N, C-alpha and C positions, 0 to 999 in steps of 0.2 A: 275811376281808372285804376286806383290802387287795388280794388277788389279783383278786377280782371287780371291784373299783373300777378297777384298772389295766387290766383287759381291756376295760372299758366306755369308759374315757377314750381309749384309743388309737383305736378305731374312730370315736368322736366327733370326735377331732382330724383323722383322715383325711377324714371327711365334710366338715368345715369347710374343710379345705385344698382338697378337690375342688370344693366349691361356690365358693370364692374363685377357683380356676383357671378354672372355667366362666364366671363373671362377667367375669373379665379377658379371656378369649377372645372373649366376646360383644362387649365394649366394643371390642376390637381389630378385630373383623370390621366393626362399624358404622363405626369411624373409617376403615378401609381402603376401605369401600364409598363413603363420602362423598368421600374423597380421589380415588378412581378416577372418580367421577361428575364432580368438578370438572375433573380432568385431561381427561376425554373431552369435556366441554363446551368447554374451552379449545382442544383440538385441532380440534374441529368448527368453531369460530369461525375459527381460522387457515385451515382448508381452504376455508371459504366466502369469506374475504377473498382467498385466492390464486386461487380460481375467478373472482371478480369482476374481479381484476386481469388475469387471463388474457383474459377476455372484452373488457375495455377495450383491451388490447393488440391483440387480433385486429381490433377495430373500427378502431383507429388504423392498423394495417398495411393493412387493406382500403382505407382512405382514401388512404394514401400510394401504394398500387399504382394506384388510380384516377387520382390526380394525375399519376403518372409516365406512365401510358398516354396521358393527354390531352396531356402535354407532348411525348411521342414523336410523336404524330400531328401536333401543331402544327409540330414541327421537320421532319417529312417533307413537309408541305404547303408549307413555306416555299420560295421559289425563290431568293431572293438569299442570298449568303454574308455572314454577319455580320462587320462590319469595325469595329475601334476606331481612332479617329484620335487620336494623341497626338504632340505635338511636330511637327506637319505630316507625320507618317509614318503609313502605314496598316499595322495589324497584323491578320493574319487570325486570327479566333477559330475554332478547328477544331471540327468536329462529330465526336465520337467515335462509332464504330460505323457511320458512313455512308461508303460507298465513293465516292471522288471520281474514280475513273478510274485510268489507269496512273500508277504512281509514278515520279517522276523520281529517278534515282540521284544520290548526292552527287557534288559536283564532285571530279574526280580532280586531285590536286596532284602535279606532277612530283617525282621523288625528290630532286633537289638542293634544291628549295624546301622540301620536307617536312623534310629534314635541317636546313636553316637555321632553320625555325620551332622544331623540337625543341631545337636547340642554344641558341637565344636564350632559350627558356623555362627551360632547365636552368641557363644562366649567370645569369639573373636570380634564380632561386631560390637558387642557390649564393651569389651576392653578398649577398642579403638575409640568409641564414643567417650568413655571415661577419661582416656588420655587426652582427647581433644578438649573436654571440659576442664580438666585439671590445668592444661596449658592456658586456656582462655581465661580462667579465673585466677591465674597466678598473680601475686602482688605486683610484680614488675609490669605486667600487662595492664592491670587496673590503674596503676600509677601513671602509665603512659597515656591511657585513655583520659584520665582526669586532667593531665597536663594539656593534652590537645584540646579538650573541651574548654578549658579556661582560656587558652590562646584564641580559640574561635570566638568565644564570647567577647573578649577584648577587641578583636578585629571587627566584629559586627557592631559593637558600640561605637568605635571610631568612625566606621563607615556611616552609621546613622547620624552621628554628630556632624560630619562633613556634609551630608545631604541636607540636614536641617539648616546649617549655616548658609549653604548655597540657596536653598529655597527662601530663607529669610532675606538674603541680599537681593534676590530677584524680586521678591514682593516689595521690598522697600524701594528699589529702583523704579518699579511700576508706580508706586504711590507718588514718588517725586515727579515722575513723568506726567502724571495726571494733574498735579498741582501746578507745575511750572508753565504750561502752555499759555 
């Protein structure tokens, strides 16, 4: 009788396990379907928002193009050259893209004058650099730098000592905590 009972019990156990596995798979499929549906809805909402943003940008671009075309026609129909008056001087405001006729070449400077201009600028820049170096390497500046460096080294040493003490105290308290329980 025990052999018959054990033969009946094993198939029943397998049937129960199979039934549990099928139910688990069904629950998993339902959960995945809901998750995919939510994900699809979210993606469709994002696509709709992107499409509406693209339409708005197209409309804005069309408006800008229309405004630029109207400005271009207004500039072409204008006859006078725009001039700004500042400090009793007139400055020409150029119209880009509009050909004004033959271009006047830049003024030609004779070679000796060009060399003179070039040397003057170079001498001025060199003198400014020398003055800056002389000021930077002055004894007062070097002394102040040395003093600040010493002060910074002292400060960093104090900070390191404080950090070391705090770390040592923490380590010792952990050691005591491990020993006392």
